[in-house]
Residue frames as qw, qx, qy, qz and C-alpha x, y, z in Angstrom:
[[0.223, -0.967, -0.024, 0.118, -4.26, -7.62, -9.52],
 [0.688, 0.553, -0.004, 0.469, -1.22, -5.72, -10.61],
 [0.409, -0.808, 0.058, 0.421, 1.82, -3.88, -9.34],
 [0.345, 0.852, -0.346, -0.190, 4.46, -1.75, -11.11],
 [0.925, -0.096, 0.316, 0.190, 6.87, -4.05, -12.71],
 [0.023, 0.735, -0.547, -0.401, 10.14, -4.31, -14.71],
 [0.885, 0.303, -0.262, -0.235, 10.77, -6.83, -17.51],
 [0.909, -0.328, 0.228, 0.116, 12.62, -10.12, -16.59],
 [0.803, 0.381, 0.044, 0.457, 15.04, -9.61, -19.37],
 [0.067, 0.833, -0.229, 0.499, 16.21, -6.29, -18.02],
 [0.696, -0.606, 0.311, -0.227, 16.35, -7.77, -14.47],
 [0.964, -0.047, 0.154, 0.212, 18.26, -10.91, -15.66],
 [0.531, 0.702, -0.105, 0.463, 20.66, -8.55, -17.62],
 [0.224, -0.808, 0.348, -0.419, 21.53, -6.71, -14.36],
 [0.868, -0.383, 0.301, -0.096, 21.92, -10.11, -12.57],
 [0.915, 0.249, 0.076, 0.308, 24.25, -11.50, -15.18],
 [0.402, 0.733, -0.217, 0.505, 26.38, -8.40, -15.34],
 [0.457, -0.737, 0.338, -0.366, 26.78, -8.34, -11.64],
 [0.936, -0.243, 0.251, 0.049, 27.74, -11.87, -11.49],
 [0.709, 0.548, -0.040, 0.443, 30.27, -11.28, -14.28],
 [0.134, 0.788, -0.265, 0.539, 31.69, -8.63, -12.02],
 [0.294, 0.290, -0.767, 0.491, 32.18, -10.98, -9.11],
 [0.483, -0.266, 0.345, -0.760, 28.95, -10.91, -7.15],
 [0.159, 0.020, 0.983, -0.091, 27.52, -14.09, -5.73],
 [0.316, -0.164, -0.665, -0.656, 24.42, -14.96, -7.85],
 [0.436, -0.479, -0.758, 0.072, 22.57, -16.79, -5.03],
 [0.251, -0.370, -0.387, 0.807, 23.16, -13.73, -2.64],
 [0.146, 0.050, -0.227, -0.961, 21.73, -11.24, -5.27],
 [0.397, -0.282, -0.704, -0.517, 18.68, -13.33, -5.88],
 [0.438, -0.445, -0.716, 0.313, 18.02, -13.78, -2.26],
 [0.154, -0.366, -0.276, 0.875, 18.39, -10.04, -1.38],
 [0.272, 0.024, -0.349, -0.896, 16.05, -9.07, -4.24],
 [0.541, 0.159, 0.691, -0.453, 13.64, -11.95, -3.28],
 [0.678, 0.472, -0.266, -0.496, 13.52, -13.20, -6.90],
 [0.810, -0.130, 0.570, 0.036, 13.58, -16.75, -7.93],
 [0.211, -0.365, 0.670, 0.610, 15.93, -17.66, -10.78],
 [0.267, 0.331, 0.850, 0.311, 13.22, -19.45, -12.76],
 [0.160, 0.812, 0.438, -0.351, 11.16, -16.25, -12.72],
 [0.016, -0.744, 0.306, 0.594, 13.77, -14.81, -15.07],
 [0.544, 0.072, 0.762, 0.343, 13.67, -17.57, -17.67],
 [0.330, 0.708, 0.550, 0.296, 11.15, -15.73, -19.93],
 [0.349, 0.073, 0.027, 0.934, 12.51, -12.40, -20.99],
 [0.211, -0.415, -0.375, -0.801, 9.04, -11.08, -21.29],
 [0.510, -0.538, -0.644, 0.188, 7.93, -12.04, -17.73],
 [0.152, -0.821, -0.005, -0.550, 7.45, -9.34, -15.11],
 [0.575, -0.083, -0.541, 0.608, 9.44, -8.58, -12.00],
 [0.238, -0.886, -0.380, 0.117, 8.14, -6.32, -9.15],
 [0.251, 0.862, -0.124, 0.423, 9.72, -2.77, -9.31],
 [0.435, -0.800, 0.321, -0.262, 10.84, -2.95, -5.86],
 [0.922, -0.164, 0.306, 0.170, 12.60, -6.28, -6.29],
 [0.643, 0.644, 0.046, 0.412, 14.39, -4.83, -9.34],
 [0.021, -0.895, 0.236, -0.379, 15.65, -1.86, -7.26],
 [0.763, -0.556, 0.319, -0.086, 16.77, -4.18, -4.54],
 [0.919, 0.166, 0.197, 0.298, 18.75, -6.21, -7.00],
 [0.461, 0.754, -0.089, 0.460, 20.57, -3.16, -8.45],
 [0.245, -0.832, 0.346, -0.358, 21.47, -1.72, -4.97],
 [0.855, -0.397, 0.330, 0.049, 22.66, -5.20, -3.68],
 [0.855, 0.363, 0.128, 0.348, 24.67, -5.69, -6.84],
 [0.264, 0.824, -0.203, 0.458, 26.44, -2.34, -6.46],
 [0.593, -0.684, 0.369, -0.213, 27.18, -3.38, -2.84],
 [0.927, -0.118, 0.345, 0.091, 28.47, -6.89, -3.65],
 [0.772, 0.484, 0.118, 0.395, 30.53, -5.84, -6.64],
 [0.483, -0.514, -0.066, 0.705, 32.01, -2.70, -4.80],
 [0.217, 0.220, 0.464, 0.830, 30.85, -0.65, -7.86],
 [0.161, 0.567, 0.480, -0.650, 28.49, 2.26, -6.82],
 [0.368, 0.504, -0.239, -0.744, 28.15, 3.12, -10.56],
 [0.393, 0.036, 0.914, 0.098, 27.07, -0.31, -11.45],
 [0.413, 0.688, 0.534, -0.266, 23.82, 0.80, -12.99],
 [0.273, 0.838, -0.247, -0.403, 25.70, 3.33, -15.28],
 [0.117, -0.488, 0.814, 0.293, 28.25, 0.81, -16.19],
 [0.458, 0.213, 0.863, -0.006, 25.74, -1.88, -16.99],
 [0.470, 0.763, 0.330, -0.295, 23.67, 0.51, -19.23],
 [0.158, 0.803, -0.417, -0.396, 26.74, 1.77, -21.06],
 [0.032, -0.426, 0.879, 0.212, 28.11, -1.72, -21.79],
 [0.391, 0.236, 0.881, -0.121, 24.88, -3.75, -22.47],
 [0.160, -0.088, -0.554, -0.812, 23.00, -3.63, -25.74],
 [0.518, 0.063, 0.296, -0.800, 19.38, -2.82, -25.23],
 [0.747, 0.176, -0.338, -0.545, 18.36, -5.37, -27.83],
 [0.434, 0.126, -0.870, 0.197, 19.81, -8.18, -25.73],
 [0.108, 0.034, 0.672, -0.732, 17.39, -7.22, -22.95],
 [0.371, 0.472, 0.577, -0.554, 14.02, -6.74, -24.40],
 [0.467, 0.494, 0.620, 0.391, 11.93, -6.68, -27.67],
 [0.000, -0.958, -0.116, 0.261, 11.90, -2.94, -27.07],
 [0.333, -0.646, 0.477, 0.494, 15.65, -2.95, -27.84],
 [0.486, 0.198, 0.754, 0.394, 14.88, -4.98, -31.08],
 [0.239, 0.845, 0.469, 0.091, 12.38, -2.46, -32.20],
 [0.110, -0.924, 0.126, 0.345, 14.60, 0.60, -31.50],
 [0.401, -0.408, 0.661, 0.486, 17.45, -1.10, -33.42],
 [0.397, 0.318, 0.771, 0.384, 15.07, -1.71, -36.31],
 [0.135, 0.838, 0.372, -0.375, 13.89, 1.79, -36.51],
 [0.610, 0.646, 0.231, 0.396, 14.45, 4.04, -39.52],
 [0.225, 0.665, -0.155, 0.695, 15.76, 7.19, -37.62],
 [0.197, 0.016, -0.630, 0.751, 16.46, 8.76, -34.38],
 [0.409, -0.089, 0.020, -0.908, 13.05, 10.29, -34.53],
 [0.772, -0.063, -0.494, -0.395, 11.33, 7.08, -35.32],
 [0.552, -0.023, -0.757, 0.347, 13.33, 5.32, -32.41],
 [0.062, -0.062, 0.500, -0.862, 12.13, 7.90, -29.88],
 [0.631, -0.081, -0.142, -0.758, 8.49, 7.30, -30.92],
 [0.778, -0.010, -0.613, -0.140, 8.96, 3.72, -30.61],
 [0.350, 0.096, -0.696, 0.620, 10.67, 3.96, -27.26],
 [0.296, -0.093, 0.292, -0.905, 7.89, 6.08, -25.97],
 [0.734, -0.025, -0.398, -0.550, 5.32, 3.56, -27.29],
 [0.884, -0.040, -0.462, -0.057, 6.89, 0.65, -25.59],
 [0.136, 0.575, -0.585, 0.556, 9.03, 1.87, -22.84],
 [0.626, -0.396, 0.406, -0.535, 6.75, 0.54, -20.09],
 [0.975, 0.022, -0.200, -0.096, 7.53, -3.03, -21.26],
 [0.618, 0.255, -0.544, 0.506, 11.02, -2.59, -19.81],
 [0.213, -0.181, -0.610, 0.741, 10.18, -0.30, -16.77],
 [0.181, -0.744, -0.576, -0.285, 6.77, 0.64, -15.70],
 [0.223, -0.131, -0.367, 0.894, 6.54, 4.19, -14.18],
 [0.175, 0.597, 0.617, -0.482, 3.58, 6.25, -13.15],
 [0.139, 0.523, -0.204, -0.816, 4.15, 8.93, -15.82],
 [0.010, 0.084, -0.813, -0.577, 3.32, 6.40, -18.57],
 [0.109, 0.512, 0.841, -0.136, -0.25, 6.17, -17.67],
 [0.106, 0.881, 0.295, -0.354, -0.76, 9.90, -18.48],
 [0.294, 0.905, -0.201, -0.233, 2.04, 10.87, -20.83],
 [0.786, 0.490, -0.339, 0.168, 5.27, 10.24, -22.52],
 [0.810, -0.439, -0.061, 0.384, 8.27, 8.86, -20.58],
 [0.477, -0.230, 0.238, 0.814, 10.75, 10.85, -22.79],
 [0.332, 0.895, 0.280, -0.105, 10.01, 14.14, -24.53],
 [0.584, 0.119, 0.192, 0.779, 12.21, 16.07, -26.90],
 [0.070, -0.929, -0.294, 0.215, 12.33, 19.73, -26.09],
 [0.575, 0.356, 0.163, 0.718, 13.90, 22.44, -28.19],
 [0.193, -0.944, -0.209, 0.165, 14.80, 25.82, -26.67],
 [0.244, 0.937, -0.228, 0.102, 17.32, 28.57, -26.89],
 [0.337, -0.681, 0.650, -0.030, 19.91, 26.48, -24.99],
 [0.139, 0.298, -0.893, -0.308, 19.55, 23.56, -27.44],
 [0.716, -0.060, -0.477, -0.506, 17.81, 20.25, -27.82],
 [0.224, -0.381, 0.771, -0.458, 17.00, 18.13, -24.75],
 [0.618, -0.196, -0.735, -0.197, 15.76, 14.55, -24.20],
 [0.309, -0.404, 0.491, -0.707, 13.76, 14.83, -20.86],
 [0.347, -0.146, -0.918, 0.126, 12.92, 12.03, -18.64],
 [0.437, -0.436, -0.125, -0.777, 9.37, 12.65, -17.37],
 [0.610, -0.219, -0.750, 0.132, 9.48, 10.06, -14.63],
 [0.426, -0.776, -0.058, -0.461, 7.74, 11.31, -11.45],
 [0.730, -0.622, 0.267, -0.097, 9.68, 11.18, -8.16],
 [0.822, 0.436, -0.337, 0.146, 12.89, 10.29, -9.94],
 [0.008, 0.684, -0.575, 0.448, 14.99, 10.97, -6.80],
 [0.840, -0.279, 0.329, -0.328, 13.39, 7.79, -5.24],
 [0.889, 0.009, 0.393, 0.236, 15.31, 5.73, -7.66],
 [0.138, 0.830, -0.360, -0.402, 18.29, 7.50, -9.32],
 [0.474, -0.134, 0.816, 0.302, 19.40, 4.02, -10.59],
 [0.541, 0.568, 0.617, 0.063, 16.67, 4.32, -13.16],
 [0.207, 0.944, -0.084, -0.244, 17.84, 7.71, -14.34],
 [0.246, -0.636, 0.668, 0.297, 21.34, 6.39, -14.62],
 [0.560, 0.114, 0.804, 0.163, 20.09, 3.46, -16.66],
 [0.475, 0.786, 0.390, -0.063, 18.05, 5.47, -19.00],
 [0.175, 0.928, -0.266, -0.194, 20.85, 8.08, -19.90],
 [0.435, -0.462, 0.742, 0.215, 23.47, 5.39, -19.82],
 [0.645, 0.313, 0.690, 0.095, 21.57, 3.32, -22.30],
 [0.392, 0.903, 0.085, -0.152, 20.96, 6.37, -24.68],
 [0.033, -0.855, 0.496, 0.146, 24.75, 7.17, -24.57],
 [0.557, -0.206, 0.794, 0.131, 25.93, 3.42, -24.78],
 [0.683, 0.501, 0.531, 0.035, 23.70, 2.74, -27.81],
 [0.392, 0.919, 0.008, -0.037, 24.81, 5.73, -29.76],
 [0.251, -0.790, 0.539, 0.151, 28.41, 5.27, -28.77],
 [0.585, -0.069, 0.767, 0.255, 28.54, 1.73, -30.41],
 [0.576, 0.665, 0.468, 0.086, 26.59, 2.91, -33.48],
 [0.359, 0.876, 0.022, 0.321, 28.29, 6.18, -33.95],
 [0.771, -0.410, -0.158, 0.460, 31.72, 5.97, -32.03],
 [0.450, 0.095, 0.059, 0.886, 33.16, 9.16, -33.67],
 [0.193, -0.486, -0.226, -0.822, 30.14, 11.36, -32.96],
 [0.081, -0.106, -0.766, 0.629, 29.34, 11.88, -29.16],
 [0.190, -0.610, -0.688, -0.344, 25.62, 11.86, -28.51],
 [0.377, -0.838, -0.375, 0.123, 25.28, 13.75, -25.24],
 [0.299, 0.654, -0.159, 0.676, 26.62, 17.30, -24.89],
 [0.063, -0.288, 0.616, -0.731, 25.66, 17.64, -21.18],
 [0.473, -0.393, -0.784, -0.091, 23.29, 16.04, -18.68],
 [0.252, -0.411, 0.362, -0.798, 21.14, 17.33, -15.91],
 [0.516, -0.270, -0.812, -0.046, 19.80, 15.26, -13.04],
 [0.426, -0.712, -0.108, -0.548, 17.55, 16.10, -10.13],
 [0.843, -0.470, -0.230, 0.127, 19.14, 13.95, -7.54],
 [0.286, -0.899, 0.321, 0.078, 21.98, 15.16, -5.42],
 [0.424, 0.608, -0.670, 0.014, 25.64, 14.34, -6.32],
 [0.960, -0.250, -0.106, -0.075, 26.08, 10.66, -5.08],
 [0.601, -0.648, 0.393, 0.253, 29.39, 9.40, -3.59],
 [0.660, 0.041, 0.533, 0.529, 30.39, 8.22, -7.21],
 [0.249, 0.877, 0.148, -0.384, 29.63, 11.62, -8.73],
 [0.124, -0.660, 0.562, 0.483, 33.10, 11.76, -10.30],
 [0.419, 0.001, 0.862, 0.286, 32.32, 8.68, -12.25],
 [0.471, 0.672, 0.493, -0.288, 29.40, 10.30, -14.10],
 [0.302, 0.852, -0.227, -0.363, 31.27, 12.69, -16.37],
 [0.235, -0.494, 0.804, 0.233, 33.99, 9.99, -16.86],
 [0.439, 0.176, 0.880, 0.032, 31.67, 7.29, -17.92],
 [0.428, 0.722, 0.521, -0.155, 29.08, 9.36, -19.73],
 [0.540, 0.197, 0.374, 0.728, 31.60, 11.49, -21.61],
 [0.012, -0.677, -0.266, -0.687, 29.91, 14.88, -20.87],
 [0.041, -0.224, 0.477, -0.849, 29.54, 17.42, -18.00],
 [0.414, -0.461, -0.771, -0.146, 26.86, 16.47, -15.54],
 [0.088, -0.382, 0.311, -0.866, 25.03, 18.76, -13.21],
 [0.348, -0.308, -0.874, 0.141, 23.28, 17.56, -10.06],
 [0.044, -0.511, -0.541, 0.666, 20.33, 18.85, -8.12],
 [0.068, -0.046, -0.432, -0.898, 18.95, 20.23, -11.44],
 [0.481, 0.160, 0.274, -0.817, 15.19, 20.92, -11.89],
 [0.888, 0.298, 0.016, -0.350, 14.74, 17.99, -14.38],
 [0.647, -0.212, 0.667, 0.302, 16.41, 14.94, -15.69],
 [0.610, 0.766, 0.088, -0.181, 17.53, 15.81, -19.14],
 [0.696, -0.229, 0.436, 0.523, 20.15, 15.09, -21.74],
 [0.219, 0.810, -0.117, -0.531, 21.33, 17.64, -24.31],
 [0.735, 0.117, 0.560, 0.364, 22.03, 16.53, -27.76],
 [0.085, -0.288, 0.368, 0.880, 23.05, 18.37, -31.07],
 [0.595, 0.417, 0.201, -0.657, 20.06, 19.32, -33.13],
 [0.442, 0.399, -0.670, -0.442, 21.45, 17.30, -36.19],
 [0.143, -0.062, 0.970, -0.188, 20.53, 14.00, -34.26],
 [0.534, 0.414, 0.436, -0.594, 16.80, 14.73, -34.87],
 [0.665, 0.600, -0.143, -0.420, 17.36, 14.13, -38.56],
 [0.073, -0.447, 0.884, 0.113, 19.90, 11.31, -38.29],
 [0.886, 0.144, -0.157, -0.413, 18.72, 8.20, -40.22],
 [0.627, -0.370, 0.686, 0.004, 19.85, 4.64, -39.66],
 [0.024, -0.218, 0.899, 0.381, 21.00, 1.93, -42.07],
 [0.641, -0.011, -0.315, -0.700, 18.03, 0.60, -44.00],
 [0.287, -0.124, 0.893, -0.322, 16.25, -2.23, -41.99],
 [0.151, -0.200, -0.889, -0.384, 13.71, -4.79, -42.86],
 [0.446, -0.204, 0.055, -0.870, 10.23, -3.55, -42.38],
 [0.778, -0.127, -0.547, -0.280, 9.05, -7.02, -42.18],
 [0.570, -0.009, -0.610, 0.551, 11.40, -7.77, -39.26],
 [0.063, -0.176, 0.259, -0.948, 10.23, -4.51, -37.75],
 [0.636, -0.233, -0.214, -0.704, 6.59, -5.45, -38.05],
 [0.750, -0.146, -0.643, 0.058, 7.28, -8.87, -36.28],
 [0.345, -0.018, -0.578, 0.739, 8.93, -7.19, -33.39],
 [0.243, -0.141, 0.090, -0.955, 6.16, -4.59, -33.05],
 [0.700, -0.213, -0.464, -0.499, 3.41, -7.17, -33.28],
 [0.629, -0.166, -0.678, 0.342, 5.02, -9.02, -30.43],
 [0.221, -0.008, -0.413, 0.884, 5.31, -5.92, -28.37],
 [0.440, -0.231, -0.134, -0.858, 1.77, -4.86, -28.97],
 [0.755, -0.278, -0.564, -0.186, 0.60, -8.14, -27.64],
 [0.539, -0.162, -0.550, 0.617, 2.83, -7.72, -24.47],
 [0.021, -0.104, 0.164, -0.981, 1.55, -4.11, -24.11],
 [0.579, -0.341, -0.387, -0.631, -2.05, -5.26, -24.30],
 [0.704, -0.311, -0.616, 0.167, -1.41, -7.70, -21.42],
 [0.388, -0.109, -0.424, 0.811, 0.28, -5.12, -19.37],
 [0.174, -0.156, -0.054, -0.971, -2.35, -2.49, -20.01],
 [0.558, -0.443, -0.615, -0.339, -5.08, -4.82, -18.56],
 [0.273, 0.024, -0.670, 0.690, -3.98, -3.54, -15.17],
 [0.309, -0.640, -0.703, 0.019, -6.60, -3.10, -12.66],
 [0.169, -0.940, -0.034, -0.294, -7.28, -0.05, -10.44],
 [0.189, 0.611, -0.571, 0.514, -4.61, 1.15, -8.19],
 [0.674, -0.400, 0.355, -0.509, -6.58, -0.25, -5.44],
 [0.995, 0.053, -0.034, -0.073, -6.29, -3.75, -6.95],
 [0.629, 0.543, -0.402, 0.385, -2.46, -3.20, -7.27],
 [0.127, -0.571, 0.557, -0.590, -2.01, -2.25, -3.68],
 [0.838, -0.252, 0.240, -0.421, -4.18, -5.05, -2.44],
 [0.912, 0.289, -0.276, 0.094, -1.91, -7.48, -4.36],
 [0.354, 0.535, -0.536, 0.549, 0.93, -6.10, -2.37],
 [0.440, -0.459, 0.418, -0.649, -0.82, -6.24, 1.01],
 [0.897, -0.148, -0.173, -0.379, -2.28, -9.66, 0.86],
 [0.824, 0.049, -0.498, 0.268, 0.97, -11.66, 1.62],
 [0.357, 0.181, -0.455, 0.796, 2.00, -9.15, 4.43],
 [0.451, -0.597, -0.199, -0.633, -1.39, -8.21, 5.95],
 [0.815, -0.447, -0.365, 0.061, -0.87, -10.55, 8.96],
 [0.591, 0.081, -0.302, 0.744, 2.16, -8.55, 9.97],
 [0.229, -0.703, -0.467, 0.485, -0.06, -5.74, 11.11],
 [0.074, 0.850, -0.011, -0.521, 0.91, -2.05, 10.46],
 [0.704, 0.422, 0.370, 0.436, 1.52, -1.45, 6.76],
 [0.245, -0.564, 0.119, 0.779, 3.86, 1.37, 5.99],
 [0.517, 0.787, 0.250, -0.225, 2.55, 3.47, 3.07],
 [0.061, 0.817, -0.487, -0.303, 6.03, 4.56, 2.11],
 [0.429, -0.263, 0.844, 0.186, 6.99, 0.98, 1.61],
 [0.562, 0.528, 0.636, -0.030, 3.86, 0.30, -0.63],
 [0.341, 0.901, 0.036, -0.267, 4.58, 3.37, -2.53],
 [0.105, -0.654, 0.694, 0.280, 8.22, 2.41, -3.23],
 [0.536, 0.096, 0.831, 0.110, 7.05, -1.07, -4.36],
 [0.501, 0.729, 0.464, -0.046, 4.68, 0.65, -6.86],
 [0.571, 0.204, 0.275, 0.746, 7.41, 2.92, -8.22],
 [0.026, -0.756, -0.255, -0.602, 5.83, 6.18, -7.06],
 [0.072, 0.344, -0.433, 0.830, 6.10, 8.81, -4.27],
 [0.041, -0.388, -0.773, 0.500, 3.95, 8.84, -1.08],
 [0.227, 0.418, 0.161, -0.865, 2.36, 12.01, -2.38],
 [0.399, 0.166, -0.621, -0.654, 1.52, 10.48, -5.76],
 [0.215, -0.193, -0.955, 0.062, 0.14, 7.36, -4.13],
 [0.096, 0.461, 0.533, -0.703, -2.21, 9.70, -2.00],
 [0.321, 0.402, -0.156, -0.843, -3.26, 11.59, -5.08],
 [0.350, 0.073, -0.811, -0.463, -3.97, 8.53, -7.12],
 [0.118, -0.316, -0.915, 0.220, -6.07, 7.00, -4.31],
 [0.185, 0.444, 0.308, -0.821, -7.87, 10.29, -3.86],
 [0.324, 0.276, -0.481, -0.766, -8.79, 10.02, -7.53],
 [0.414, -0.154, -0.861, -0.251, -10.39, 6.66, -6.99],
 [0.485, -0.575, -0.095, -0.652, -12.23, 8.15, -3.86],
 [0.865, -0.430, -0.255, 0.031, -10.41, 6.48, -1.05],
 [0.152, -0.826, 0.517, -0.163, -7.47, 7.01, 1.33],
 [0.428, 0.340, -0.830, 0.112, -4.83, 4.31, 2.17],
 [0.221, -0.131, 0.769, -0.586, -6.23, 3.72, 5.53],
 [0.739, 0.183, 0.166, -0.627, -9.81, 3.13, 4.08],
 [0.666, 0.397, -0.581, -0.245, -8.20, 0.60, 1.56],
 [0.219, 0.281, -0.884, 0.303, -6.43, -1.38, 4.23],
 [0.432, 0.030, 0.601, -0.672, -9.55, -1.34, 6.52],
 [0.759, 0.269, -0.059, -0.591, -11.69, -2.54, 3.69],
 [0.556, 0.381, -0.735, -0.067, -9.36, -5.29, 2.71],
 [0.025, 0.190, -0.857, 0.478, -9.26, -6.53, 6.23],
 [0.571, 0.134, 0.372, -0.719, -13.00, -6.37, 6.49],
 [0.763, 0.345, -0.352, -0.418, -13.52, -8.43, 3.28],
 [0.520, 0.271, -0.809, 0.052, -10.95, -11.01, 4.07],
 [0.182, -0.131, 0.769, -0.599, -12.21, -11.44, 7.73],
 [0.739, 0.185, 0.173, -0.624, -15.76, -12.05, 6.53],
 [0.713, 0.403, -0.530, -0.221, -14.33, -14.65, 4.00],
 [0.225, 0.329, -0.860, 0.319, -12.22, -16.40, 6.62],
 [0.434, 0.004, 0.624, -0.650, -15.19, -16.68, 9.07],
 [0.791, 0.273, 0.005, -0.548, -17.65, -17.84, 6.44],
 [0.632, 0.342, -0.690, -0.084, -15.28, -20.64, 5.20],
 [0.811, -0.495, 0.156, -0.270, -15.18, -21.85, 8.92],
 [0.879, 0.229, -0.317, 0.273, -11.71, -23.29, 8.43],
 [0.412, 0.309, -0.412, 0.752, -10.06, -20.90, 10.97],
 [0.322, -0.566, -0.624, 0.433, -10.87, -19.66, 14.47],
 [0.002, -0.983, -0.169, -0.078, -11.73, -16.12, 15.46],
 [0.439, -0.787, 0.282, 0.329, -8.31, -15.74, 16.90],
 [0.598, -0.054, 0.571, 0.560, -6.64, -17.07, 13.89],
 [0.337, 0.748, 0.452, 0.351, -8.68, -14.82, 11.73],
 [0.290, -0.935, -0.008, 0.204, -7.55, -11.92, 13.85],
 [0.547, -0.520, 0.428, 0.498, -3.99, -12.72, 13.19],
 [0.568, 0.272, 0.624, 0.463, -4.44, -13.24, 9.49],
 [0.191, 0.849, 0.336, 0.362, -5.94, -9.82, 8.89],
 [0.329, 0.494, -0.231, 0.771, -3.23, -7.98, 11.06],
 [0.481, -0.726, 0.068, -0.487, -4.58, -7.75, 14.66],
 [0.280, 0.385, -0.784, 0.398, -2.33, -8.68, 17.55],
 [0.180, 0.041, 0.763, -0.620, -5.30, -8.93, 19.86],
 [0.018, -0.389, -0.892, -0.230, -8.52, -10.72, 19.42],
 [0.011, -0.699, -0.538, 0.472, -10.42, -7.99, 21.40],
 [0.040, 0.538, -0.190, -0.821, -9.32, -5.33, 18.98],
 [0.050, -0.019, -0.833, -0.551, -10.39, -7.55, 15.97],
 [0.012, -0.557, -0.830, 0.041, -13.88, -8.11, 17.52],
 [0.036, 0.693, 0.249, -0.676, -14.33, -4.32, 18.00],
 [0.026, 0.383, -0.504, -0.774, -13.23, -3.73, 14.47],
 [0.002, -0.197, -0.935, -0.295, -15.51, -6.52, 13.12],
 [0.053, 0.678, 0.656, -0.326, -18.53, -5.05, 14.92],
 [0.049, 0.611, -0.112, -0.782, -17.70, -1.66, 13.27],
 [0.036, 0.191, -0.744, -0.639, -17.53, -3.34, 9.92],
 [0.253, -0.209, -0.901, -0.284, -20.65, -5.56, 10.11],
 [0.526, -0.410, 0.043, -0.744, -22.61, -4.48, 13.16],
 [0.951, -0.183, -0.187, -0.164, -22.01, -7.94, 14.45],
 [0.447, -0.638, 0.626, 0.042, -19.33, -9.73, 16.56],
 [0.344, 0.348, -0.795, -0.358, -17.53, -12.48, 14.57],
 [0.148, 0.078, 0.967, -0.191, -19.47, -15.16, 16.56],
 [0.435, 0.519, 0.428, -0.598, -22.77, -13.50, 15.67],
 [0.427, 0.573, -0.418, -0.561, -21.75, -13.29, 12.06],
 [0.126, 0.188, -0.959, -0.169, -20.95, -16.99, 11.92],
 [0.254, 0.338, 0.826, -0.373, -24.25, -17.90, 13.74],
 [0.466, 0.567, 0.086, -0.674, -26.18, -15.81, 11.24],
 [0.328, 0.416, -0.731, -0.430, -24.51, -17.65, 8.30],
 [0.014, -0.006, 0.994, -0.107, -25.51, -20.94, 9.89],
 [0.330, 0.400, 0.601, -0.608, -29.11, -19.75, 10.37],
 [0.412, 0.559, -0.228, -0.682, -29.25, -18.75, 6.88]]
């Protein structure tokens, strides 16, 4: 079962950067609920929600509300992921954009990647724009900051005399550190816009890079394709949600907003996606409880009261009523029937 994830390499990069800025490493890991050894393999995956908790805690502990911007601007993408190695081995800006769209989910999974491109290049009367198509971006402005900061930081290092961004639009409201945006990104920034987009000069679309080894490029993409295949073996959204619910089902009421945030999508998007699979969130939770209760009772390793607790009921009487609704029998009758069979 699968949930939205972020690469361990990107997560570790944030952790290292915040630690270098004075944050306590153990406190960061504890707040994010991430084990240090989970970040040893750059290609491993970290829950999206844990990654957001890490960024937000890092901003608090370092006293730098613009931490995600500063990290993106000052950290090479090729030090974080094979995606960065591929981008740096691309032949041109256009090629790099194609590769980024192909492999972007290896760094950060977002809902749009299952149906379209993360980044699109749109030309209009007001210029050429790189648009971040992430849905519900205001739920995680840090991801927007990281994306645009990375674009600008990479080109700033490669072409220090040629500014990449002319202006930026973001959909989220101006944060407390709004003044840092223009200073750090080096261009005007508009908040509360209709899209997340970065304007560039048209000449960048034909910009080529120094010749790179296609053999090396092939090695990188072969590795990325293998990782992508693993990632794309994702099960249904139902399976992803059940993976999140299993360790917390015993706590009782499950907030759909919290689940949506863990999956990196809005409540509305979660409802829509579940509807596409023919169920509601309440039906999913109810079905999971019914299945687990039957399994617990069949295994005969826990009592009826313990089973009620494990599937999220505070009172055994409520559990008995629910179990009768699920199976037409009481828990005791269900167990007796299994013994008789």
